[in-house]
Steps between C-alpha positions, in 0.01 A plus 500: 500500500166531679664718765621738229154514342346590834764769555429637153127526567561692824754733339322561169143498627407264216533126434809344347384370160837380372811360668789414268845366583788738425840350422748555783829399336737354758308644793343267761214750536171441317337786314143535370329770300164568668234690312146617561258704288698823546814433708806275483809422703773243555449250780807340656545189711843481665599262777815675629376734773833676555532574130141624492559737790808637325292563187222672695745728685697589188184571300368737765835674530545551125140609438523751785782656298287502182714240325338284228439164666164315503235604749404245764121480512440240772694259723332196652543446877704186421756731327530240220229636269499854366363713216708748306471730203475338155768659281430296187739261324753717317850503643814677386635160397191393303505824299872463426452132409213581260712762325786253456265225381357732234846584372538825690728577788582748769336809353431851632188384687694229685777747583246739653337223706837383634601856583177545693555169683844612613371838616225326699757256639707789635195627688413154633857450623498834680175397674704245691669771702211505749355149464498267801701209362401276789203420271731377219510133402698276515763743636502867584822565306685377194792431730786250482277206589242590231775563243655160565158337471483636145856403415455149635180476295725539193751248629260225600206546262689592185859382510439176691166407342652557155811296599736787417848442640643763737745531788275550802765663720594754234138566412425565867786753506338680204155501662627633833700770320191601301296527820764734647481727194120507504480601864728800436209674320237721662248237617233728644243491217191290437631212291199385294671163444318389183479815290470329163283579193245229585419682825443836332139536387422729207151625579286668236304816593161325488614263777546784746229695683660841435429636152798736499730222377546511122797264470573155646592510868752265658413310818726271700416159651666206680714690749431255786872431535607863528752586770763761586795499262693673223324681215732345239338156535161598357646697209700190404189281539318705237782560254646147515168311484604202288187453287484872420847473344555876479782619273797622700470850351142522631611379844767768510257774395242394758764484773603858417134604523465345847818671619372832367168450683693436821719805438829311526809670356878485515670256736169403663362395163813297417496317836129424460559344155792289627281357775215458248712253302551287811124503567432406137731202552322376813159546337604301190644221715178488704281479190714219356443316827126555459510374139689193616257425782185555292639336189736223608331404828135580429537407129338820368661547161376859474759606759779311325441708188633800693832334586689602181391861545600488867843362408540774240417764764748340739779516242425863426514608862821304565666704224428832673822672605396517865413128507749332268763292679343531846317165497734247335303183576172646369684614186654154462164325532334730248787497253595130501388239246311537174129485518313715248222728618358575157686830436850363465593525867642207694460372852589203721530178300389297801166676541221239485232738377219388267574555133224761472689738730806512274326708236348843508118480523483725192680234291258220584179405328227687683150349490232745610193314628195713570128494566255747347133577435370475144267789589807723532654397168786275400835549676778689325852360473752778582793278392392532136482123457136503391286367784597132532229258615153610617285237671126551548383378843135597459385145423625380839284481817465853639525548880386859446144371456489406867457763769751340739785546247425848368734685739795270427747460214652192340787521750280465807453159660120466461520563124810284462325209669191548281701500175734220610192277522393567139622229255461743207754733658770235525453396136503863383825577683669181376427600140612858558820386669588269210466787252701745710771241575550444128538874440743546789727221374508654153550855631799387708646316202469813282622741772174695516464716808123553546180295492161608630231257622159643593190350658174689459160460661194719545619717789869412530450403863449124550569253218765699315686583822496135609627381160777761480624415850493126429676516163763751613617277784487185290697677229769604747522141630540365145750768391697627803741703282235731355353807663125491561324832557150462644239774502123540528390795287162564658605427860680811624527348848732226371839651403703344216769258608787301355518126566 
C-alpha cells in the first residue's frame, strides 16, 4: 500500500490523504481508492506479471482507438503496482439490481444502457483485427484447448463437486462435438472473455474531465483475459448473465440490436445466430463451473445463489432449435431427477447442493444490513417494510478521535484491531445480535421477505461500518438460508455485496 501512495504522490503532485480498500469480487488482484486534496485514482496490486502485461497492452491498444476503457496513469517498475482511472462504483448490474429491489424491472433506461453496451462491444471486438495477440493471457486464442478447459471446468467443478451422476464417455462426446461447432465460427475478433454487467461501469458526467457529456457514459473493465475468438461469446456473456436474469424477450430484442449494429442480414445473420446459441451454451457451462468452484469448493454461498438461474439459462438454450438433440448427455444430466429451483423447474435429484441454492434469491428473506451517519439522516427502507432496527453506535469508543485511524474505515485492519479490543463493543454487538436473531426467526416463520438492520454513528465511517460488517457475517453464519445484503451508505468506495 505504501508503494501505491508514493506512486500517487508522484502522479498527482499532492499527498495521498486517504487509501480505502475496494472490493474485488472473485479477483486475486487488490484494489484501493487513493485520494488527495484534488485528485483520485484506483491503485492496483496484482502478482501475475503475464496477466498484468496483457492488461497493459490491451489498455493501450483500446485507448489508442478511442474506446472507453480506464486510463492507465502510472506503472511501477516491478510491473505489479499500477494506477488507473477511478470510474466510480456504479455498474450496469448494480443499477439493474437496485431497480429490481425497489420493485421495478428492465425499463427504458436499462434497455438504452444495454443497447449502448452492445454497440460498444461491437467496436471493441473489431479492434482485435490488428491487435498483437502474443500479449494475450493465458492463451492467444480461444482455441480447442481453451474451449476444453472451460468445458472441463463444468465437468469437474460443477458436476463432480455436486455429485451429479453422468456417463463420462458420453459427456466427453458431447463436449468434443460442441468444440467442433464452436471452431466453425469466425474466430478473428477480440474476445473480451468476461463481458458481464459487473464489468460495465456506468459513469456519471461529473466523474469525467470532459464537460460535453450530459448522460452516463459506459466504461469497460476486467478484460485481462481477452484473446482472439468469436464475437458470439461476448454477446452471450452479457445476455445470459445469470444474476441479471433478463427476460427472454429482452434478450431477443437486444440480440437483434447487436446484429443490426453489425449489419448482418440474410443467410449470414442466420448462421451467426446458430453459432451464437452454441457459444451461449459453452458460456453457461463455464459459469456453472465457476459457481461450483467458488461455491462448493471455496464455500462462498453467494456464488451458489446463482446456480438455479444458471440451470434455468442452460435449459432455455438447450431448447433452441439449433441446439436441441445435439448434446444428449448434457440434456440428460440437466433433465434428470426432481430438485426444485424455486420457480417450479427440476434438476438432478443427486445434486448435493446446499438448501439455499434450491430457491430463487428473490423468494428468500433478505436482511439488509447497513452503516450510516446520523448527520446525513436516518436510512430509508425501499422495501416498504418500515425501517427495521436502528442501532446507535455513538456511545462506543470512537477511533475517529485518533489521528492514526482517520484515513481508515471500520473494515480496515487498524480500526478492526482497535474495536476488537474494546469490551463495550463486544457487549453491544451481543445485544444487537440477540434482537436481530429473534426478528429473523419470526420473519422466516411468517414468510416475510425483507428486514432492514442499520448501525449509525457520527460520520458513518468507523464504528457503524465495523458493526454492520460484524453482524452481517454473524447473521449469515446463524441463518445460512437467508440472503444478507450488506452496504455502507456513506462509504462510496465500498460497493454493496450479498453474503
